[in-house]
BANUSE-930014 format. One record per residue (C-alpha): x negated, y, z negated; residue in one letter. Coordinates in Angstrom, 2 decimals. Each point is the difference from the previous one (the first is absolute). Last residue first. Example, Ala and Ser with C-alpha at 12.3 -4.5 7.8 and 13.67 -1.06 7.14 Angstrom:
2
R      east     north        up   resn
R    -13.67     -1.06     -7.14      S
R      1.37     -3.44     -0.66      A
END
This chain:
586
R      east     north        up   resn
R     16.71     17.63      5.62      C
R     -3.52     -0.82     -1.30      W
R     -2.20      1.81      2.51      K
R     -3.21     -1.11      1.60      A
R     -2.08      2.36      2.19      I
R     -3.01     -1.66      1.47      L
R     -2.58      2.60      0.79      F
R     -2.67      0.93      2.62      D
R      1.94      1.13      3.08      G
R      2.79     -1.31      2.01      P
R      2.64     -0.91     -2.53      F
R      0.29     -3.34     -1.89      V
R      3.34     -0.24     -1.75      F
R      1.02     -2.30     -2.74      F
R      3.51     -0.30     -1.39      C
R      0.82     -1.90     -3.18      C
R      3.53     -1.03     -1.04      F
R      0.13     -3.42      1.59      G
R     -2.88      0.03      2.52      C
R      0.23      2.49      2.81      L
R     -3.19      0.19      1.95      L
R     -0.62      2.95      2.24      S
R     -2.94      0.52      2.34      H
R     -1.28      3.24      1.64      C
R     -3.02     -0.51      2.32      A
R     -3.50      0.14     -1.54      R
R     -2.39      2.70      1.03      G
R     -1.75      0.35     -3.27      G
R     -1.09     -2.47     -2.62      G
R      2.18     -1.25     -2.87      C
R     -0.88      2.11     -2.97      P
R      2.62     -0.65     -2.64      F
R      2.32      2.59     -1.54      L
R      2.82     -0.93     -2.19      V
R      3.29      1.82     -0.65      M
R      2.32     -1.71     -2.51      L
R      3.55      0.96     -0.83      S
R      1.33     -1.48     -3.19      L
R      3.71      0.51     -0.21      I
R      0.97      1.11     -3.47      Y
R      2.91     -0.33     -2.36      G
R      2.52      2.06     -2.01      V
R     -1.84      3.31      0.14      Q
R      1.34      2.95     -1.94      G
R     -3.26      1.90      0.13      P
R     -2.71     -0.68      2.64      L
R     -2.96      2.09     -1.01      Q
R     -3.01      1.07      2.03      A
R      1.90     -0.21      3.28      P
R     -1.29     -2.43      2.65      A
R     -1.74      1.54      3.04      E
R      1.85     -0.57      3.16      Q
R     -0.49     -3.30      1.83      P
R     -2.93     -0.40      2.38      M
R      0.67     -1.25      3.55      C
R      0.58      3.39      1.72      T
R     -3.13      1.54     -1.28      P
R     -2.35     -2.80      1.15      H
R     -3.65      1.05     -0.37      A
R      0.60      2.98     -2.26      A
R      2.41     -1.95     -2.16      S
R     -2.45     -2.90     -0.20      A
R     -2.65      2.32     -1.37      A
R      2.46      1.43     -2.51      A
R      0.90     -3.43     -1.17      A
R     -3.61     -0.98     -0.47      V
R     -0.61      3.28     -2.02      H
R      3.09     -0.62     -2.05      E
R     -1.41     -3.44     -0.72      E
R     -3.14      1.47     -1.36      F
R      1.75      2.67     -2.02      S
R      2.41     -2.48     -1.79      N
R      3.51     -0.86      0.83      I
R      2.11     -2.38     -2.11      R
R      3.34      1.86      0.11      P
R      1.50      0.64     -3.48      K
R      2.83     -2.40     -0.98      K
R      3.47      0.70     -1.17      T
R      2.77     -2.17     -1.29      P
R     -2.36     -2.88     -0.61      E
R      1.10     -3.50      1.23      P
R     -2.11      0.34      3.10      S
R      1.12     -1.58      3.24      A
R     -2.66     -2.03      1.81      L
R      1.75     -3.40      0.54      P
R      3.49      1.47      0.39      T
R     -0.36      2.82      2.49      V
R     -1.36     -1.07      3.37      S
R      1.27     -3.61     -0.49      N
R      3.62      1.23     -0.24      R
R      0.08      1.59      3.42      R
R      3.22      2.07     -0.52      M
R      2.87      0.03      2.40      L
R      2.77      2.57     -0.23      A
R      3.49     -1.43      0.65      N
R      1.93      2.33     -2.37      P
R     -1.44      3.13      1.56      G
R     -3.49      1.35      0.44      K
R      0.39      3.19     -2.01      K
R      2.28     -1.37     -2.71      A
R     -2.08     -3.20     -0.31      D
R     -3.16      2.03     -0.33      V
R      1.67      2.21     -2.69      S
R      0.97     -3.05     -1.92      T
R     -3.42     -1.53      0.35      Q
R     -1.57      3.00     -1.65      D
R     -2.61      1.51      2.27      E
R     -3.38     -1.50      0.28      K
R     -2.81      2.48     -0.49      Q
R     -3.26     -0.82      1.77      C
R     -2.96     -1.48     -1.82      F
R     -3.53      0.40      1.17      Y
R     -2.94     -2.31      0.61      L
R     -2.86      1.01      2.26      A
R     -2.04     -3.19      0.57      A
R     -3.78      0.33      0.43      R
R     -0.60     -1.11     -3.67      T
R      1.50     -3.40      0.61      Q
R      1.15     -1.42     -3.31      K
R      3.68     -0.87      0.81      M
R     -0.75     -3.66     -0.61      T
R      2.66     -1.64      2.15      R
R      0.66      2.89      2.39      M
R     -3.72      0.14      0.45      M
R     -0.16     -3.67      1.02      R
R      2.66      0.57      2.66      M
R     -1.85      3.25      1.22      L
R     -3.19     -2.04      0.39      K
R      1.85     -2.67      1.91      F
R      1.48      2.66      2.37      V
R     -3.35      1.74      0.37      C
R     -1.66     -3.27      1.00      R
R      2.57     -0.70      2.65      R
R     -0.30      3.55      1.36      F
R     -3.84     -0.36      0.18      P
R      0.35     -3.27      1.93      G
R      2.85      0.81      2.31      P
R      2.85     -2.26     -1.06      F
R      0.72     -3.34      1.65      E
R      2.43     -2.02     -2.08      P
R     -0.55     -3.76      0.66      K
R      2.74     -1.25      2.32      D
R      3.25     -1.34     -1.30      R
R      1.18     -3.35      1.60      H
R      3.63     -0.97     -0.40      T
R      0.82      0.03      3.72      N
R      3.54     -1.27      0.56      V
R      0.44     -3.19      1.98      A
R      0.30     -1.25      3.57      E
R     -0.09     -3.71      0.69      I
R     -2.61     -0.90      2.64      N
R     -2.09     -2.52     -2.00      L
R     -3.08      2.18     -0.26      F
R     -3.19     -2.03     -0.24      I
R     -3.14      1.53     -1.51      S
R     -3.19     -2.12      0.23      E
R     -2.71      0.04     -2.59      V
R     -3.49     -1.66      0.05      R
R     -1.53     -0.53     -3.44      C
R     -3.56      0.32     -1.32      G
R     -3.46     -1.44      0.07      Y
R      0.41     -3.24      1.94      A
R      3.71      0.23      0.96      V
R      3.33     -0.11     -1.99      P
R      3.04      0.36      2.26      T
R      2.68      2.37     -1.16      L
R      3.31      0.34      1.91      K
R      1.88      3.17     -1.02      L
R      3.75     -0.39      0.73      V
R      2.04      3.11      0.75      T
R      3.71      0.56     -0.76      H
R     -0.82      2.84     -2.44      L
R     -3.31      1.88      0.42      P
R     -3.06     -0.65     -2.11      C
R     -2.29      3.03      0.58      K
R     -2.81      0.22     -2.54      L
R      0.44      3.22     -2.10      Y
R     -0.15     -1.44     -3.52      P
R     -3.09     -2.02      0.84      M
R     -2.27      2.69      1.52      E
R     -1.11      1.73     -3.23      E
R     -0.40     -3.39     -1.85      A
R     -2.27     -1.14      2.82      S
R      0.90     -2.50      2.80      K
R     -1.81     -3.42      0.37      D
R      2.36     -1.30      2.64      L
R      1.13     -2.99     -2.01      F
R      0.31      1.89     -3.24      Y
R      1.56      3.04      1.44      A
R      2.54     -2.15      1.75      L
R      1.08     -1.49     -3.36      L
R      0.32      3.37     -1.58      C
R      1.87      1.56      2.94      R
R      2.38     -2.95      0.08      M
R      0.82      0.59     -3.60      V
R      0.66      3.72      0.56      A
R      2.33     -0.73      2.96      Q
R      1.85     -3.06     -1.24      H
R     -0.27     -3.82      0.33      C
R      0.48     -2.94      2.27      V
R     -3.21     -2.00     -0.09      V
R     -0.50     -2.65      2.57      L
R     -2.74     -2.51     -0.80      V
R     -2.25     -2.36      2.03      N
R     -2.86     -1.45     -2.05      E
R      0.03      0.49     -3.71      Q
R     -2.80      0.45     -2.63      R
R     -0.80      3.62      0.98      E
R      3.74      0.82      0.02      L
R      0.16     -1.35     -3.60      E
R     -2.74      2.23     -1.22      M
R      1.55      3.01      1.82      I
R      3.37     -0.63     -1.59      V
R     -1.68     -0.26     -3.41      P
R     -1.61      3.42      0.57      E
R      3.40      1.60      0.89      L
R      0.78      1.42     -3.45      R
R     -3.47      1.60     -0.24      Q
R      0.43      1.55      3.39      V
R      3.48      1.29     -0.93      L
R     -1.43      1.75     -3.12      D
R     -2.50      1.88      2.20      Q
R      2.78      0.84      2.42      Y
R      1.74      1.67     -2.94      S
R      2.91     -1.35     -2.14      E
R      3.10      1.22     -1.85      G
R      1.17      1.66     -3.17      S
R     -1.13      3.35      1.47      P
R     -1.41     -1.00      3.46      Y
R     -3.76     -0.59     -0.13      R
R     -2.34      1.85      2.31      Y
R     -3.30     -1.79      0.48      Y
R      0.48     -0.98      3.70      Y
R      2.15      3.08      0.98      K
R     -2.44      2.64     -1.21      D
R      1.20      3.61      0.65      Q
R      3.22     -1.12      1.83      D
R      1.06     -1.85     -3.12      R
R     -0.70      3.16     -2.19      L
R      2.08      2.17      2.29      A
R      3.12     -2.25     -0.36      F
R     -0.61     -0.44     -3.72      E
R      0.02      3.80     -0.38      E
R      3.20      0.43      1.91      P
R      1.99     -2.66     -1.87      H
R      3.66      0.62      0.60      K
R     -0.30      1.97      3.27      E
R     -3.01     -1.75      1.52      K
R      1.33     -3.41     -1.09      I
R      3.41      0.85      1.56      E
R     -1.79      0.95      3.25      D
R     -1.96     -3.25     -0.11      Y
R      3.20     -1.99     -0.31      T
R      0.84     -1.58     -3.33      L
R      0.74     -3.68     -0.84      E
R     -2.89     -0.26     -2.42      E
R     -1.64      3.36     -0.95      C
R      0.13     -0.45     -3.75      V
R     -2.27     -3.15      0.44      G
R     -1.13     -0.41      3.57      A
R     -0.94     -3.64     -0.53      D
R     -2.00     -1.18      3.07      I
R      1.90     -2.63      2.02      E
R      0.30     -3.56     -1.32      N
R     -2.73     -2.37      1.19      L
R     -1.15     -0.89     -3.59      A
R      3.54     -1.36     -0.61      K
R     -0.81     -2.62      2.59      W
R      2.71     -2.07      1.68      Q
R     -0.91     -3.06      1.90      E
R      1.46     -0.92      3.42      Y
R      1.30     -3.13      1.67      P
R      0.84      0.59      3.59      L
R      3.31      0.87      1.78      D
R     -1.51      3.37      0.96      L
R      3.30      1.88     -0.64      A
R     -0.50     -0.36     -3.80      E
R     -3.34      1.73      0.21      A
R      1.49      3.38      0.95      T
R      2.77     -0.29     -2.64      Q
R     -2.73     -0.81     -2.57      I
R     -1.99      3.03      0.88      T
R      3.04      2.35     -0.19      R
R      1.20     -1.47     -3.31      K
R     -3.14      0.50     -2.08      L
R     -1.87     -2.90     -1.54      Q
R     -2.95      0.43      2.43      S
R     -0.46     -2.43      2.92      T
R     -2.44     -2.69      0.91      W
R      0.21     -2.41      3.08      V
R     -2.32     -2.90      0.39      K
R     -0.71     -1.32      3.55      L
R     -0.84     -3.74      0.10      D
R     -0.98     -0.04      3.67      K
R      0.65      3.19      1.89      L
R      1.91     -0.03      3.33      N
R     -0.50      3.77      0.48      Q
R      3.23      0.04      2.11      E
R      2.09     -1.24     -2.93      Q
R     -1.43      2.79     -2.26      V
R      1.00      2.61      2.66      F
R      3.52     -1.43      0.42      R
R      0.62      0.19     -3.82      K
R     -1.40      3.51     -0.06      L
R      2.51      1.02      2.65      A
R      2.77     -1.32     -2.21      I
R     -1.32      1.91     -3.05      S
R     -0.28      3.08      2.24      F
R      3.66     -0.13      0.95      K
R      0.84      0.00     -3.63      K
R     -2.08      3.09     -0.60      G
R      1.83      1.68      2.84      R
R      3.29     -0.59     -1.66      S
R     -1.46      1.31     -3.28      S
R     -1.52     -2.36     -2.50      L
R      0.78      0.02     -3.70      G
R     -0.89      2.50     -2.68      S
R     -2.22     -0.58     -3.03      D
R     -1.44      3.36     -1.02      G
R     -3.15      1.60      1.16      G
R     -0.08      3.06      2.15      I
R      2.95      1.72      1.55      K
R      0.05      1.35      3.63      G
R      3.57     -0.89      0.49      K
R     -0.67     -2.38      2.83      L
R     -2.82     -1.55     -2.05      N
R      2.42     -0.46     -2.89      F
R      2.25     -2.11      2.23      E
R     -2.94     -2.20      0.89      S
R     -2.04     -0.49      3.10      E
R     -1.27     -3.55      0.08      G
R     -2.58     -1.03     -2.55      H
R     -3.62      0.91      0.63      R
R     -2.49     -2.13      1.87      C
R     -3.25     -1.74     -0.58      L
R     -1.10     -3.13      1.84      Y
R     -3.14     -1.90     -1.03      I
R     -1.70     -2.26      2.44      T
R     -2.37     -2.85     -0.70      R
R     -3.41     -1.58      0.95      P
R     -1.70     -1.64     -3.05      Q
R     -2.70      2.10     -1.72      V
R      1.12     -0.24     -3.54      H
R      0.41      2.29     -3.00      I
R      1.33     -1.04     -3.44      N
R     -3.05     -1.04     -1.83      M
R     -1.83      3.17      0.92      L
R      2.77      2.01     -1.55      Y
R     -0.04     -1.77     -3.31      Y
R     -3.74      0.32     -0.18      V
R      0.13      3.70      0.74      I
R      2.70      0.47     -2.61      R
R     -2.24     -1.85     -2.58      S
R     -2.86      2.27      0.92      Q
R      2.20      3.07     -0.58      I
R      1.12     -1.25     -3.43      H
R     -3.48     -0.61     -1.36      D
R     -2.98     -2.28     -0.26      Q
R      0.64     -3.10      1.98      V
R     -2.66     -2.59     -1.12      K
R     -0.08     -2.56      2.88      N
R      2.57     -0.86      2.70      V
R     -0.33     -2.89      2.48      L
R      2.48     -0.25      2.75      Y
R      1.12     -2.71      2.47      R
R      1.69     -0.22      3.39      R
R     -0.19      3.81      0.12      G
R     -1.93      0.43      3.26      V
R     -2.34     -2.97     -0.49      D
R     -1.12      0.97     -3.52      I
R      0.54      3.39     -1.62      V
R     -2.47      0.23     -2.87      K
R      1.03      2.55     -2.71      I
R     -2.41      1.93     -2.15      L
R     -0.79      1.66     -3.33      S
R     -3.63     -0.91     -0.74      L
R     -1.20     -1.65     -3.23      E
R      0.02     -3.45      1.43      K
R     -2.21      0.99      2.93      D
R     -3.11     -2.19     -0.66      S
R      1.91     -3.05     -1.18      N
R      3.63     -0.97      0.48      D
R      1.03      3.24      1.88      P
R     -2.63     -0.72      2.71      D
R      0.37      2.63      2.83      L
R     -1.40     -1.31      3.21      P
R     -3.71      0.37      0.92      Q
R     -0.41      0.38      3.76      Y
R     -3.67      0.21      1.14      S
R      0.07     -2.39      3.01      S
R      3.71      0.63      0.54      Q
R     -0.58      3.71      0.80      Y
R     -2.19     -0.63      3.12      C
R      2.36     -2.75      1.07      S
R      2.85      2.45      0.08      I
R     -1.98      2.19      2.31      R
R     -0.57     -3.07      2.26      K
R      3.76     -0.41      0.15      M
R      0.28      3.69      0.96      F
R     -2.46     -0.29      2.83      D
R      1.75     -2.98      1.51      D
R      3.42      1.59     -0.21      M
R     -1.26      3.29      1.58      A
R     -1.63     -1.93      2.82      D
R      3.22     -1.86      0.76      A
R      2.21      3.15     -0.32      S
R     -1.99      2.26      2.34      N
R     -2.05      2.83     -1.58      C
R      0.21      3.73      0.53      D
R      1.99      0.77     -3.09      R
R     -1.49     -2.86     -2.06      Y
R     -1.29      1.97     -3.11      D
R      2.94      2.35      0.26      P
R      2.22     -2.84     -1.22      S
R      2.54     -1.49      2.45      S
R     -1.63     -3.38     -0.11      L
R      0.14      0.04     -3.83      K
R      3.68      0.34     -0.48      V
R      2.32     -2.50      1.94      E
R     -2.71     -2.31      1.44      M
R     -2.12     -0.07     -3.17      I
R      3.00     -0.55     -2.27      N
R      1.20     -2.84      2.20      T
R     -3.45     -1.64     -0.06      A
R     -0.12      0.27     -3.79      V
R      3.47     -1.50     -0.41      V
R     -0.83     -2.90      2.36      N
R     -3.36     -0.62     -1.79      P
R      1.79     -0.59     -3.34      D
R     -2.59      0.48     -2.66      N
R      1.39      3.24     -1.38      C
R     -1.20      1.76     -3.17      I
R      1.06      3.55     -0.82      S
R     -1.53      1.44     -3.18      E
R      1.60      2.90     -1.83      I
R     -2.15      1.50     -2.76      F
R      1.34      2.40     -2.61      F
R     -2.41      2.70     -1.44      V
R      0.78      2.57     -2.64      K
R     -1.69      3.40      0.33      F
R     -1.93      1.81     -2.75      G
R     -2.44      1.67      2.45      N
R     -3.20     -1.82     -1.00      E
R      1.93     -3.24     -0.48      K
R      1.47      0.20      3.49      A
R     -3.41      0.58      1.66      F
R     -1.51     -2.90     -2.02      H
R      2.96     -2.26      1.13      L
R     -0.57      1.00      3.61      I
R     -3.75     -0.78     -0.12      M
R      0.75     -3.34     -1.67      A
R      2.41     -0.73      2.80      R
R     -2.72      0.62      2.61      R
R     -2.45     -2.22     -1.98      D
R      2.57     -2.71     -0.40      R
R      0.21     -0.30      3.82      T
R      3.11     -0.06      2.21      T
R      1.10      3.64     -0.36      N
R      1.87     -0.41      3.30      T
R      1.22      3.66      0.07      A
R      3.22      1.87     -0.99      D
R     -0.43      1.96     -3.15      F
R      3.54      0.82     -0.99      V
R      0.24      3.11     -2.10      A
R      2.73      0.32     -2.67      I
R      1.04      3.06     -2.11      Q
R     -0.81      2.81      2.33      G
R      0.31      3.54     -1.18      G
R     -2.58      1.49      2.17      E
R     -2.78      0.73     -2.48      E
R     -0.95     -3.22     -1.82      S
R      1.69     -2.76      1.93      L
R     -0.53      1.47      3.50      Y
R     -3.53      1.36     -0.68      L
R     -1.09     -3.30     -1.50      K
R      1.39     -1.91      2.95      V
R     -1.76      2.36      2.35      D
R     -3.33     -0.74     -1.82      R
R      0.84     -3.68      0.37      L
R      0.44      0.31      3.71      A
R     -3.39      1.65      0.38      H
R     -1.54     -2.81     -2.13      L
R      1.47     -2.63      2.33      A
R     -1.22      1.83      3.09      C
R     -3.45      0.30     -1.61      Q
R     -0.01     -3.76     -0.68      K
R      0.98     -0.72      3.61      R
R     -2.79      2.17      1.38      V
R     -2.55     -1.67     -2.32      K
R      1.26     -3.48      1.17      M
R     -0.39      1.15      3.65      A
R     -3.70      0.84     -0.57      E
R     -0.63     -3.29     -1.79      E
R      1.54     -2.34      2.63      N
R     -0.62     -3.24     -1.94      D
R      3.63     -0.17     -1.16      P
R      1.26      0.11      3.66      R
R      2.81      2.57      0.29      F
R     -1.61      2.21      2.65      F
R     -0.86     -3.10      2.06      D
R      3.78     -0.45      0.58      Y
R     -0.33      2.30      3.03      S
R     -0.47      3.45      1.37      S
R      2.26      2.41     -1.93      Y
R     -0.47      3.58      1.09      H
R      0.66      2.95     -2.36      K
R     -1.79     -1.42     -2.94      V
R      0.76      2.33     -2.95      A
R      3.66      0.59      0.88      E
R      0.56     -3.55      0.84      R
R     -1.58     -0.98     -3.37      R
R      2.29      2.41     -1.88      Y
R      2.98     -1.58      1.82      E
R     -1.18     -3.51     -0.97      G
R     -0.20      1.22     -3.66      V
R      3.77      0.33     -0.03      N
R      1.01      2.36     -2.86      F
R      3.80     -0.47     -0.55      V
R      1.97      2.49     -1.95      K
R      2.46     -0.15     -2.90      T
R      2.24      2.58     -1.80      P
R      2.40     -2.10     -2.13      V
R      3.54      1.08      0.85      G
R      1.84     -3.26      0.77      I
R     -0.53      0.74      3.72      W
R     -3.73      0.79     -0.46      N
R     -0.46     -3.37     -1.65      L
R      1.88     -1.92      2.73      Y
R     -1.89      1.69      2.89      R
R     -3.35     -0.61     -1.77      T
R      0.91     -3.75     -0.35      L
R      0.76     -0.32      3.66      K
R     -3.17      1.88      1.06      K
R     -2.33     -1.94     -2.23      S
R      1.71     -3.39      0.69      I
R     -0.31      0.45      3.76      Y
R     -3.57      1.29     -0.50      T
R     -0.89     -3.07     -1.91      K
R      1.72     -2.46      2.38      G
R     -2.63     -2.67      0.21      R
R     -1.50      1.19      3.31      A
R     -3.44      0.79     -1.61      P
R     -0.96     -2.01     -3.05      L
R      1.41      0.92     -3.37      G
R      0.17      2.56     -2.84      V
R      2.07      3.14     -0.41      M
R     -0.70      2.25     -2.95      V
R      2.96      1.81     -1.54      I
R     -1.41      3.06     -1.93      V
R      2.32      1.11     -2.87      T
R      0.50      3.30     -1.75      P
R     -0.25     -0.22     -3.76      S
R      3.09     -0.75     -2.07      N
R      2.81      2.34     -0.97      T
R      1.32     -0.50      3.57      L
R      2.60      2.59      1.03      Q
R      2.57     -2.03      1.93      P
R      1.13      2.52      2.61      G
R     -0.99      3.61      0.53      C
R     -3.32      0.38      1.74      S
R      1.54      2.66      2.17      R
R      0.30      2.18     -3.04      H
R      3.49      1.14     -0.77      P
R      1.16      3.32      1.35      L
R      0.94      3.09     -2.07      A
R     -2.82     -0.87     -2.44      P
R      1.04     -0.39     -3.71      H
R     -3.06     -1.18     -1.87      N
R     -0.70      2.49     -2.82      D
R      3.25     -0.83     -1.72      P
R     -0.55     -3.73      0.10      P
R      2.46     -1.78      2.43      L
R      3.34     -1.67     -0.29      W
R      1.57     -1.54      3.13      I
R      2.92      1.28      2.13      K
R     -2.12     -0.54      3.15      Q
R      0.83      3.33      1.68      I
R      0.93      2.15     -3.00      R
R     -2.98     -1.21     -2.09      S
R      0.94      0.08     -3.57      Q
R     -2.04      1.84     -2.55      T
R     -1.40     -1.43     -3.21      L
R     -0.80      1.39     -3.42      E
R     -2.68     -2.03     -1.81      M
R      0.66     -1.63     -3.32      P
R     -1.91      1.63     -2.80      M
END
């Protein structure tokens, strides 16, 4: 029989009935049906292995594939607190060889823990791995644990590139903390010689023809790929073939202030306000001052970014992928209007902003997938100015700054401010430049609820959905005939439709669903908070036209907490000093 499915309210995706958590697992993203993968770096020191490891890990985490780097050099520094000289890396230093092997085994144990128990999907084993024996040990480990293996070998024979890498990265290593530059350079070159004597490169034509691998030669001048096994390995290959190490600058900014920004509306396709037009002129002056050679300008296909770029008097390219996040049924509404018309959606988005998908719209997770081609092209280019939108800019910024899915939707990207990104060795330097044109603030901070209170609210929301909580005291109150209500309140009486329509019963009468256990809970609450409990419902409610469901829920919250009140649509929550959260459906 086909399985019945339930739909996640946050992500709007279908789930098996026994798998409906309130929050999606943090390992959400492309769920790989294949085995976890161990990426094994290969190459001499100062060949960019750690650079590739960190950059690749940042990309994979950004697209939603949980990935972690395991740098064996860090394990070695933990085991050997004081580095003396290159003698430690000589192949004839048997004692040091034992220490290095133990460090590698320790790192592999952590790899196993990460992939088997911590939800990881890809582990990057960052070490030289220059001998066939060491690589055979890793292959045996992977086979024992059911992991796939993908090798990345970095080969560079240009002495200038190697020397630059040593100066920029290696001399600042903890190994050379108390050493002058000349001595450190000499020692590191001798360390490289220790590895060269026993280096056995990957050989895809003979001994390694059954291995999955890519050889990156001379910083991307040439590539050799062998036996790619699956989709994720092909994405890794594609990414590595697009990155480069040439100096460049990337500028990110939002369009000028729009008419909808002034009105507090989200989405839409409005034009620039008067201050937004002033910003576009200021942006032109800023670009001219930067004096950039061959600057490329990218915009979305929405009016406000195109108007901003038009003032630059430069060629620009429109990307549909750069369009703002699609808010679906909430397009062109203010947040107050969303809260009034779609109260549950408003609350769900605050619950998990990254995974939340607007009805008939997108989530930040969707937006990341849409922006992947933009990231690939940014990695290929040199100087680029991207004129985009708030959610889009957050996603791009999260990639370059290695921000998590939880942080991404709350990154501050104010209007009329340019972010200047300069890639450095193992990351990216960011500079924020305000162009002195005032604009409205469109940033919404992450909701900050007291921990127990936040959990109680989410628990109550789930309970409203399932109505299966045994600690809830449910009772029905008589609703007078609408005609008599109108007569009492007058012709302009207001009724909160959402509090009646969804839960009204079609039956003319209905017995109250109160059992002895729930009566006991309600009685205990009445004793603790006599002024907060409603009066006992009558046993029979004859002549009833409809019902208002009033819900009293008791959750332990911990004592001594100050009073808080949260009004959300048609639900009121109160935390009183004491040990209970009182929640009432109004």
